[in-house]
C-alpha positions in Angstrom: -7.9 23.8 -2.9 -7.0 22.3 -5.9 -8.0 23.1 -9.4 -10.5 25.8 -9.7 -10.8 26.4 -6.5 -12.7 23.1 -5.5 -11.4 20.7 -3.1 -10.8 17.4 -4.5 -12.4 14.3 -1.6 -9.7 11.6 -2.2 -6.9 14.2 -1.6 -8.7 15.8 1.7 -10.0 12.3 3.2 -6.1 11.1 2.6 -4.4 14.0 4.3 -7.2 13.7 7.0 -5.9 10.2 7.2 -2.6 10.8 8.1 -3.9 13.7 10.7 -5.8 11.4 12.7 -3.6 8.2 12.7 -0.9 10.2 14.4 -4.0 10.6 17.2 -4.8 6.9 16.5 -1.8 5.8 17.2 -0.9 7.9 20.1 -4.1 5.9 21.8 -7.4 8.8 20.7 -10.3 6.0 20.8 -12.4 8.6 18.8 -9.5 9.1 16.1 -9.0 5.2 16.1 -12.5 5.1 14.7 -12.4 7.9 12.1 -9.1 6.3 11.2 -11.0 3.3 10.5 -13.8 4.7 9.0 -11.5 6.7 6.7 -9.8 3.6 5.7 -13.4 2.2 4.5 -14.4 5.2 2.8 -11.0 5.4 0.8 -11.3 1.7 0.4 -7.2 1.1 0.9 -7.4 -1.9 2.3 -9.5 -3.7 -0.5 -7.0 -1.9 -3.2 -3.9 -3.1 -1.3 -5.7 -6.4 -0.6 -6.7 -7.4 -4.6 -3.3 -6.6 -5.0 -2.3 -10.4 -4.3 -5.6 -11.7 -3.7 -7.8 -13.2 -6.4 -10.3 -15.0 -5.3 -13.5 -12.3 -3.7 -14.7 -14.2 -0.6 -10.8 -14.0 0.5 -10.1 -10.6 -0.2 -13.3 -10.1 2.0 -12.0 -12.1 5.1 -8.7 -10.5 4.2 -9.8 -7.2 4.6 -12.0 -8.0 7.8 -8.7 -9.6 9.3 -6.2 -5.8 8.4 -9.4 -3.4 10.1 -8.8 -6.0 13.3 -5.0 -5.7 13.0 -5.2 -1.6 12.6 -7.4 -1.4 15.2 -5.1 -4.1 17.4 -1.5 -2.4 16.4 -2.4 1.2 15.3 0.1 1.9 17.8 3.0 0.1 16.6 2.9 2.8 13.6 6.0 4.9 14.4 5.2 7.6 11.9 8.9 7.5 10.4 6.6 6.0 6.7 2.8 7.9 6.1 0.6 5.9 7.4 -1.4 4.7 4.0 2.2 2.9 3.7 2.2 1.0 6.8 -1.4 -0.1 5.9 -1.1 -1.0 2.6 2.3 -2.8 4.2 -0.1 -4.3 6.3 -2.9 -5.9 4.1 -0.1 -6.9 1.8 1.3 -9.1 4.8 -2.0 -10.3 5.9 -2.8 -11.0 2.3 0.2 -13.1 1.5 -0.2 -14.6 4.9 -3.5 -16.0 4.1 -2.5 -17.1 0.3 0.2 -19.3 2.4 -2.5 -20.5 4.8 -4.7 -21.5 2.0 -4.1 -25.2 1.2 -6.2 -27.3 -1.0 -8.2 -30.3 -0.4 -8.5 -32.3 -3.2 -6.5 -32.5 -6.4 -6.5 -29.4 -8.4 -7.0 -29.1 -12.2 -3.5 -28.3 -14.2 -4.7 -25.1 -15.3 -5.4 -24.0 -11.6 -2.0 -25.3 -10.4 -0.6 -22.9 -13.5 -2.4 -19.8 -12.2 -1.5 -20.1 -8.7 1.9 -21.1 -9.8 1.8 -17.4 -11.9 0.3 -15.9 -9.0 3.0 -17.4 -6.7 5.9 -15.8 -8.7 4.0 -12.4 -9.3 4.0 -12.5 -4.9 7.4 -13.2 -5.1 8.1 -10.6 -7.9 6.1 -8.1 -5.3 8.4 -8.8 -2.4 11.4 -8.4 -4.3 10.2 -5.1 -5.9 9.1 -4.5 -1.8 12.9 -5.2 -0.6 13.8 -2.9 -3.6 11.6 0.2 -2.8 12.9 -0.1 1.2 16.6 0.1 -0.3 16.2 2.9 -2.4 17.3 6.3 -0.4 14.7 8.0 1.1 14.2 11.2 -1.5 13.1 8.8 -3.9 11.4 5.8 -1.9 8.5 8.3 -0.5 7.6 10.0 -4.1 7.7 6.3 -6.1 5.6 4.6 -3.1 3.0 7.6 -3.2 3.0 7.5 -6.6 3.1 4.0 -7.7 1.4 2.5 -4.2 -0.6 5.2 -2.9 -1.5 6.3 -6.4 -1.5 9.7 -6.0 -0.8 12.3 -8.7 2.1 13.9 -9.2 0.6 17.6 -7.8 -0.9 15.7 -4.6 2.8 14.6 -4.4 4.4 17.9 -4.4 2.1 19.6 -2.4 2.4 16.5 0.6 6.2 16.5 0.5 6.5 20.6 -0.5 8.2 20.0 -3.5 7.8 20.9 -7.0 5.7 18.8 -9.6 8.8 18.3 -12.0 10.9 17.7 -9.1 8.3 14.7 -8.3 8.5 13.5 -11.8 11.9 13.3 -11.4 12.8 11.2 -8.5 9.8 8.9 -9.4 11.6 8.5 -12.6 14.6 8.3 -11.1 13.8 6.0 -8.3 12.2 3.7 -10.8 15.0 3.7 -12.8 17.1 2.4 -9.8 14.8 -0.5 -8.9 14.3 -1.5 -13.1 18.0 -1.5 -12.8 17.9 -3.7 -10.1 15.3 -6.0 -11.1 17.4 -6.9 -14.3 20.9 -7.8 -12.1 19.0 -10.2 -10.3 17.0 -11.7 -12.9 20.6 -12.6 -14.6 
């Protein structure tokens, strides 16, 4: 119960997802079914894929692919990170793979070519940011991912990490600063 005693469905469903994913990873088929249901209900795959893929038809294809991968490989999730973080990584990687496989069959207009170069540049930047996230100390990495990737609010993160909201804000800010400095260094 949060804020005035009313449950927050998104928060409750995300927490349930994290719980049932542990069981799914251990081989529980019913838990896998519930995990896939929650992933769909929360729209987590679509959100992650749409950050990389622009074409709506391709988004649908990649989302289907991600669901299959999750169903087949959920046991490879080792629990060191949140399940939703693992899911976002799978979705992002499948989306990037789909973009790589896409080859134009005819001459493309210059404007479209420029758009594709821009998207490729954005993907490269996102990979750089992901690598920088991976290099952050755990105390900063988890809050930054939960805030900026999972888009949880500070109170939700504080509850999940058993921290004060002010501590979460500080860690997110410091983690972002570390990434910002690294991005500036890599741009030089």
